[in-house]
C-alpha positions as a Markdown table, in Angstrom:
| # | Residue | x | y | z |
|---|---|---|---|---|
| 1 | Arg | -24.1 | 28.2 | 52.8 |
| 2 | Pro | -22.8 | 25.5 | 51.1 |
| 3 | Asp | -19.9 | 22.9 | 53.4 |
| 4 | Val | -17.6 | 22.2 | 50.7 |
| 5 | Val | -16.3 | 24.4 | 47.6 |
| 6 | Val | -14.2 | 23.1 | 45.2 |
| 7 | Asn | -12.6 | 25.2 | 42.6 |
| 8 | Ala | -11.3 | 24.0 | 39.5 |
| 9 | Ala | -10.9 | 27.1 | 37.9 |
| 10 | Ala | -7.6 | 28.3 | 36.9 |
| 11 | Phe | -5.7 | 30.4 | 34.1 |
| 12 | Thr | -3.6 | 27.5 | 32.5 |
| 13 | Gly | -1.9 | 29.1 | 29.7 |
| 14 | Val | 1.5 | 29.0 | 31.2 |
| 15 | Asp | 2.7 | 31.0 | 28.0 |
| 16 | Leu | -0.3 | 33.4 | 27.5 |
| 17 | Ala | 0.3 | 34.2 | 31.2 |
| 18 | Glu | 3.4 | 36.1 | 29.9 |
| 19 | Ser | 1.4 | 39.0 | 28.2 |
| 20 | Asn | -1.6 | 38.7 | 30.4 |
| 21 | Pro | -0.2 | 38.9 | 33.9 |
| 22 | Glu | -2.9 | 40.8 | 35.2 |
| 23 | Glu | -5.7 | 38.4 | 34.1 |
| 24 | Ala | -4.0 | 35.6 | 35.0 |
| 25 | Met | -3.2 | 36.8 | 38.6 |
| 26 | Ala | -6.9 | 37.8 | 39.0 |
| 27 | Val | -8.0 | 34.2 | 38.4 |
| 28 | Asn | -5.1 | 32.3 | 39.7 |
| 29 | Ala | -4.9 | 34.4 | 43.1 |
| 30 | Thr | -7.5 | 37.4 | 43.5 |
| 31 | Ala | -10.2 | 35.0 | 43.1 |
| 32 | Val | -9.0 | 32.4 | 45.3 |
| 33 | Gly | -8.5 | 34.7 | 48.1 |
| 34 | Ala | -12.4 | 36.2 | 47.9 |
| 35 | Met | -13.3 | 32.3 | 47.7 |
| 36 | Ala | -11.0 | 31.7 | 51.0 |
| 37 | Ala | -12.6 | 34.8 | 52.7 |
| 38 | Ala | -16.1 | 33.6 | 51.9 |
| 39 | Cys | -15.6 | 30.2 | 53.0 |
| 40 | Glu | -14.0 | 31.4 | 56.0 |
| 41 | Ala | -17.1 | 33.5 | 56.8 |
| 42 | Asn | -19.7 | 30.1 | 56.4 |
| 43 | Gly | -17.4 | 27.8 | 57.9 |
| 44 | Ala | -16.6 | 25.9 | 54.4 |
| 45 | Leu | -14.0 | 23.8 | 53.2 |
| 46 | Leu | -12.5 | 25.1 | 50.3 |
| 47 | Val | -10.8 | 22.7 | 48.1 |
| 48 | His | -8.1 | 24.2 | 45.5 |
| 49 | Tyr | -5.4 | 23.2 | 43.2 |
| 50 | Ser | -2.1 | 23.9 | 42.6 |
| 51 | Thr | 0.9 | 23.0 | 40.7 |
| 52 | Asp | 4.2 | 21.9 | 40.2 |
| 53 | Tyr | 5.2 | 25.2 | 38.3 |
| 54 | Val | 5.4 | 26.6 | 41.5 |
| 55 | Phe | 9.0 | 25.4 | 41.9 |
| 56 | Asp | 12.2 | 26.3 | 39.9 |
| 57 | Gly | 13.1 | 22.7 | 39.5 |
| 58 | Leu | 16.6 | 23.3 | 39.7 |
| 59 | Gly | 18.1 | 20.7 | 42.2 |
| 60 | Gly | 15.3 | 20.4 | 44.8 |
| 61 | Ala | 13.1 | 17.5 | 43.8 |
| 62 | Pro | 11.5 | 15.2 | 44.7 |
| 63 | Tyr | 9.8 | 18.3 | 46.5 |
| 64 | Asp | 7.9 | 17.7 | 49.6 |
| 65 | Glu | 4.9 | 19.8 | 51.2 |
| 66 | Ser | 7.3 | 21.6 | 53.0 |
| 67 | Ala | 9.6 | 22.9 | 50.0 |
| 68 | Thr | 10.3 | 26.6 | 49.4 |
| 69 | Pro | 8.5 | 27.4 | 46.2 |
| 70 | Ala | 10.6 | 29.7 | 43.5 |
| 71 | Pro | 8.5 | 30.0 | 40.3 |
| 72 | Val | 10.2 | 30.8 | 37.2 |
| 73 | Asn | 7.3 | 32.2 | 35.1 |
| 74 | Val | 4.3 | 34.3 | 35.4 |
| 75 | Tyr | 1.8 | 31.5 | 35.6 |
| 76 | Gly | 3.8 | 29.7 | 38.5 |
| 77 | Arg | 4.2 | 32.9 | 40.3 |
| 78 | Thr | -0.1 | 33.4 | 39.6 |
| 79 | Lys | -0.7 | 30.2 | 41.2 |
| 80 | Leu | 1.8 | 30.9 | 44.1 |
| 81 | Ala | 0.1 | 33.9 | 44.8 |
| 82 | Gly | -3.2 | 32.1 | 45.0 |
| 83 | Asp | -1.5 | 29.0 | 47.2 |
| 84 | Arg | -0.6 | 32.1 | 49.9 |
| 85 | Ala | -4.1 | 33.9 | 49.6 |
| 86 | Leu | -5.8 | 30.8 | 50.4 |
| 87 | Leu | -3.2 | 29.6 | 53.5 |
| 88 | Asp | -3.4 | 33.6 | 54.9 |
| 89 | Ser | -7.5 | 33.4 | 54.8 |
| 90 | Gly | -7.4 | 31.2 | 57.6 |
| 91 | Cys | -10.1 | 28.8 | 55.9 |
| 92 | Arg | -10.2 | 25.3 | 56.3 |
| 93 | His | -8.7 | 24.1 | 53.3 |
| 94 | Leu | -7.5 | 21.2 | 51.1 |
| 95 | Leu | -4.7 | 22.3 | 48.8 |
| 96 | Leu | -3.8 | 19.9 | 46.0 |
| 97 | Arg | -0.8 | 20.5 | 44.2 |
| 98 | Ile | -0.5 | 18.7 | 40.8 |
| 99 | Ser | 1.9 | 18.0 | 38.2 |
| 100 | Trp | 1.5 | 17.9 | 34.6 |
| 101 | Leu | -2.3 | 17.2 | 34.4 |
| 102 | Tyr | -3.7 | 15.8 | 31.2 |
| 103 | Ser | -6.9 | 14.4 | 29.8 |
| 104 | Leu | -8.8 | 13.2 | 26.7 |
| 105 | Arg | -10.5 | 16.6 | 26.7 |
| 106 | Arg | -9.9 | 20.2 | 26.4 |
| 107 | Arg | -6.1 | 21.8 | 25.7 |
| 108 | Asn | -2.9 | 19.5 | 27.0 |
| 109 | Phe | -0.1 | 17.6 | 26.2 |
| 110 | Val | -2.1 | 14.3 | 24.9 |
| 111 | Gln | -4.1 | 16.3 | 22.7 |
| 112 | Ala | -1.6 | 18.3 | 21.5 |
| 113 | Val | 0.9 | 15.5 | 20.2 |
| 114 | Met | -2.2 | 13.5 | 18.7 |
| 115 | Ala | -2.9 | 16.7 | 16.6 |
| 116 | Gln | 0.3 | 16.9 | 15.5 |
| 117 | Ala | 0.2 | 13.1 | 14.3 |
| 118 | Arg | -3.2 | 13.5 | 12.9 |
| 119 | Ala | -1.5 | 16.2 | 10.6 |
| 120 | Gly | 1.2 | 14.5 | 9.4 |
| 121 | Lys | 3.9 | 15.7 | 11.0 |
| 122 | Ser | 6.7 | 14.6 | 13.0 |
| 123 | Leu | 7.6 | 15.1 | 16.7 |
| 124 | Arg | 9.9 | 17.2 | 18.2 |
| 125 | Val | 9.3 | 17.2 | 22.1 |
| 126 | Val | 11.8 | 18.3 | 24.9 |
| 127 | Ser | 13.5 | 15.4 | 26.6 |
| 128 | Asp | 15.2 | 17.4 | 29.4 |
| 129 | Gln | 12.4 | 18.6 | 31.6 |
| 130 | Arg | 10.9 | 15.9 | 34.0 |
| 131 | Ser | 8.0 | 15.2 | 36.3 |
| 132 | Ala | 4.8 | 12.9 | 36.6 |
| 133 | Pro | 1.9 | 12.9 | 33.7 |
| 134 | Thr | -1.1 | 12.7 | 36.2 |
| 135 | Pro | -4.6 | 12.1 | 34.6 |
| 136 | Ala | -7.7 | 14.7 | 35.6 |
| 137 | Trp | -9.7 | 11.7 | 36.2 |
| 138 | Leu | -7.3 | 10.1 | 39.3 |
| 139 | Val | -7.0 | 13.9 | 40.9 |
| 140 | Ala | -10.8 | 13.8 | 40.5 |
| 141 | Asp | -11.1 | 10.5 | 42.3 |
| 142 | Leu | -8.6 | 11.1 | 44.9 |
| 143 | Ser | -10.1 | 14.7 | 45.6 |
| 144 | Ala | -13.7 | 13.0 | 46.3 |
| 145 | His | -11.9 | 10.3 | 48.8 |
| 146 | Leu | -10.2 | 12.8 | 50.8 |
| 147 | Val | -13.3 | 15.4 | 50.9 |
| 148 | Asp | -15.6 | 12.3 | 52.1 |
| 149 | Arg | -12.9 | 11.6 | 54.9 |
| 150 | Ile | -12.8 | 15.3 | 55.7 |
| 151 | Val | -16.7 | 15.7 | 56.1 |
| 152 | Asn | -17.5 | 12.5 | 57.9 |
| 153 | Gly | -14.9 | 13.4 | 60.4 |
| 154 | Asp | -11.8 | 11.2 | 60.0 |
| 155 | Pro | -9.2 | 12.3 | 62.1 |
| 156 | Gly | -7.0 | 11.0 | 60.3 |
| 157 | Ala | -8.0 | 12.5 | 56.9 |
| 158 | Pro | -5.1 | 14.8 | 55.8 |
| 159 | Thr | -6.1 | 18.7 | 55.2 |
| 160 | Gly | -3.8 | 21.6 | 54.3 |
| 161 | Leu | -1.2 | 21.3 | 51.7 |
| 162 | Leu | -0.7 | 17.7 | 49.8 |
| 163 | Asn | 0.8 | 16.9 | 46.7 |
| 164 | Val | -1.3 | 14.6 | 44.7 |
| 165 | Ser | 0.1 | 13.0 | 41.3 |
| 166 | Cys | 1.1 | 9.7 | 39.8 |
| 167 | Ser | 4.2 | 7.8 | 41.3 |
| 168 | Gly | 7.6 | 7.6 | 38.9 |
| 169 | Asp | 8.6 | 9.9 | 36.8 |
| 170 | Cys | 9.6 | 11.1 | 33.0 |
| 171 | Thr | 10.4 | 13.5 | 30.1 |
| 172 | Trp | 7.6 | 15.1 | 28.2 |
| 173 | His | 9.5 | 12.9 | 25.5 |
| 174 | Asp | 9.0 | 9.6 | 27.3 |
| 175 | Phe | 5.3 | 10.9 | 27.5 |
| 176 | Ala | 5.0 | 11.4 | 23.9 |
| 177 | Gln | 6.8 | 7.8 | 23.5 |
| 178 | Ala | 4.3 | 5.8 | 25.9 |
| 179 | Ile | 1.3 | 7.6 | 24.4 |
| 180 | Phe | 2.1 | 6.2 | 21.0 |
| 181 | Ser | 3.6 | 3.2 | 21.8 |
| 182 | His | -0.4 | 2.7 | 23.6 |
| 183 | Leu | -1.9 | 3.7 | 20.2 |
| 184 | Ala | 0.4 | 0.9 | 18.5 |
| 185 | Leu | -0.8 | -2.0 | 19.9 |
| 186 | His | -4.5 | -0.5 | 18.7 |
| 187 | Pro | -4.7 | 0.4 | 15.5 |
| 188 | Glu | -8.5 | 1.1 | 15.2 |
| 189 | Leu | -7.9 | 3.3 | 18.4 |
| 190 | Met | -5.5 | 5.0 | 16.2 |
| 191 | Arg | -7.0 | 5.5 | 13.4 |
| 192 | Ser | -10.3 | 6.6 | 15.0 |
| 193 | Phe | -8.5 | 9.5 | 15.6 |
| 194 | Gly | -7.5 | 10.1 | 12.2 |
| 195 | Ile | -3.9 | 9.1 | 12.7 |
| 196 | Asp | -2.4 | 6.9 | 10.2 |
| 197 | Ala | 0.9 | 6.1 | 11.9 |
| 198 | Val | 2.9 | 6.3 | 14.8 |
| 199 | Pro | 4.9 | 9.9 | 13.7 |
| 200 | Pro | 8.8 | 10.0 | 14.3 |
| 201 | Ile | 9.6 | 11.6 | 18.0 |
| 202 | Glu | 12.7 | 13.3 | 18.0 |
| 203 | Pro | 14.2 | 14.5 | 21.2 |
| 204 | Ile | 15.3 | 17.8 | 21.9 |
| 205 | Ser | 16.3 | 20.3 | 24.6 |
| 206 | Ser | 14.6 | 22.9 | 26.3 |
| 207 | Lys | 17.0 | 25.1 | 24.5 |
| 208 | Gln | 15.7 | 24.0 | 21.2 |
| 209 | Tyr | 12.4 | 24.9 | 21.8 |
| 210 | Pro | 12.1 | 28.3 | 23.1 |
| 211 | Thr | 8.9 | 29.7 | 24.7 |
| 212 | Pro | 7.7 | 33.1 | 26.0 |
| 213 | Ala | 7.6 | 31.9 | 29.5 |
| 214 | Arg | 10.6 | 29.5 | 31.0 |
| 215 | Arg | 9.8 | 26.1 | 32.1 |
| 216 | Pro | 11.3 | 24.3 | 35.1 |
| 217 | Leu | 13.4 | 21.3 | 34.3 |
| 218 | Asp | 12.9 | 18.9 | 37.7 |
| 219 | Thr | 9.6 | 19.4 | 39.3 |
| 220 | Arg | 8.8 | 15.7 | 40.7 |
| 221 | Leu | 6.6 | 15.9 | 43.5 |
| 222 | Ala | 7.2 | 13.9 | 46.9 |
| 223 | Leu | 4.2 | 11.6 | 47.9 |
| 224 | Asp | 4.9 | 10.4 | 51.4 |
| 225 | Arg | 2.2 | 12.2 | 52.6 |
| 226 | Leu | -0.3 | 11.3 | 50.2 |
| 227 | Leu | 1.0 | 7.4 | 51.0 |
| 228 | Thr | 0.1 | 7.9 | 54.8 |
| 229 | Thr | -3.3 | 8.5 | 53.8 |
| 230 | Gly | -3.7 | 5.2 | 52.7 |
| 231 | Leu | -4.5 | 6.4 | 49.2 |
| 232 | His | -2.8 | 4.7 | 46.4 |
| 233 | Ala | -0.3 | 6.8 | 44.0 |
| 234 | Thr | -0.9 | 5.3 | 40.6 |
| 235 | Gln | 2.4 | 4.5 | 38.4 |
| 236 | Trp | 2.5 | 7.5 | 35.3 |
| 237 | Arg | 2.6 | 4.8 | 32.9 |
| 238 | Ser | -0.2 | 2.4 | 34.3 |
| 239 | Ala | -2.8 | 5.6 | 34.6 |
| 240 | Leu | -2.3 | 6.5 | 30.9 |
| 241 | Asp | -2.7 | 3.5 | 29.5 |
| 242 | Phe | -5.8 | 3.0 | 31.4 |
| 243 | Thr | -6.9 | 6.4 | 30.5 |
| 244 | Leu | -6.4 | 5.5 | 26.6 |
| 245 | Gly | -8.1 | 2.0 | 27.3 |
| 246 | Thr | -11.4 | 3.7 | 28.2 |
| 247 | Leu | -11.6 | 4.3 | 24.5 |
| 248 | Leu | -11.6 | 0.8 | 23.6 |
| 249 | Pro | -15.2 | -0.2 | 24.5 |
| 250 | Ala | -16.0 | -4.2 | 24.9 |
| 251 | Gly | -17.2 | -5.4 | 22.0 |
| 252 | Gly | -17.3 | -3.2 | 18.6 |
| 253 | Gly | -14.9 | -0.9 | 17.8 |
| 254 | Pro | -13.3 | 2.0 | 19.6 |
| 255 | Arg | -15.1 | 5.2 | 19.5 |
| 256 | Pro | -13.5 | 8.7 | 19.0 |
| 257 | Ala | -13.2 | 10.7 | 21.8 |
| 258 | Ile | -10.8 | 13.6 | 20.6 |
| 259 | Gly | -11.9 | 16.0 | 17.8 |
| 260 | Pro | -10.0 | 16.9 | 14.8 |
| 261 | Gln | -9.4 | 20.2 | 16.1 |
| 262 | Ala | -6.0 | 21.3 | 16.9 |
| 263 | Ala | -4.8 | 21.8 | 20.7 |
| 264 | Thr | -2.1 | 23.0 | 22.4 |
| 265 | Ala | 0.3 | 21.7 | 25.4 |
| 266 | Arg | 0.6 | 23.0 | 28.6 |
| 267 | Pro | 4.2 | 21.3 | 29.5 |
C-alpha cells in the first residue's frame, strides 16, 4: 500500500520502437495503465514521465500543457498512449513532460558524441532539430520537491500534467559544441574519457541523417506553469556545465565516469 509510486521505466529506443511497436506499447502504455489502475484502487499518487516527442514539432512550439499532441513516430505514439491511460484512470497523478533527457550514465546523446570522439571520429550532428537538453539529476530534484509538497498537503502544489525541462533551447549541433567547449577547458577531464582532442563538429540537416524513426523539428516546452510553482528552470547550458563539472573533484585529478563502451543517442 504505497503512498507514492514513481514510474521511471520506459521503452526509450526511438528507432528500435519502429520495429518493435508491440513491446514499446506494452512498456510505455499497457504497463502504465496497470499501474494507474492499482494506484487508483489504493489511493496512491502516481508520478510518471512523458516526453516532448508526443508533438510533431511543426510550428506549435513552445508547447504548453494544453497543446494538442500529434506524435510522428511509434515511440511518441506509445508514450502518448501511456499518458492517456494515466489520465483516463482517474488516479491521483503527476505527469511530468521532459525534453531531451541526458545523463553521464546509460545511452544518451552525451555518451554518444563522447564515444565518437573517443574513437577519433569527426562528428556530423543534426542542426535543424530544436528543444532543451535536460539532465536526469534536474528531473529527479524537481520530482522530489513536487512530491514532497503534494504529500505534505501544500494547497499550491501542482498535480496533473506539468512540463519540466531546462530553460532556453538549442539544436543537437549546439549541444554537441557546448559539450566539447566545456571539455576543452578541462584537458585532464577530456583525457580521462580517452578523448585526445576536440573533434570537428559538422552541422547537417535531418535529411542528411536518415533514421528509421522520424524526429520532430521543434519541441520546445513552455515552462510557465512550472515557474508559477516557485521552482527554478535551470538554463540548459548552466545545467550542462554543472553536470560535467561534477566530474572535477576538489583536489586531485578528474575521475572518469564514462566507460569505453560505445553508446547511441536518443535525439
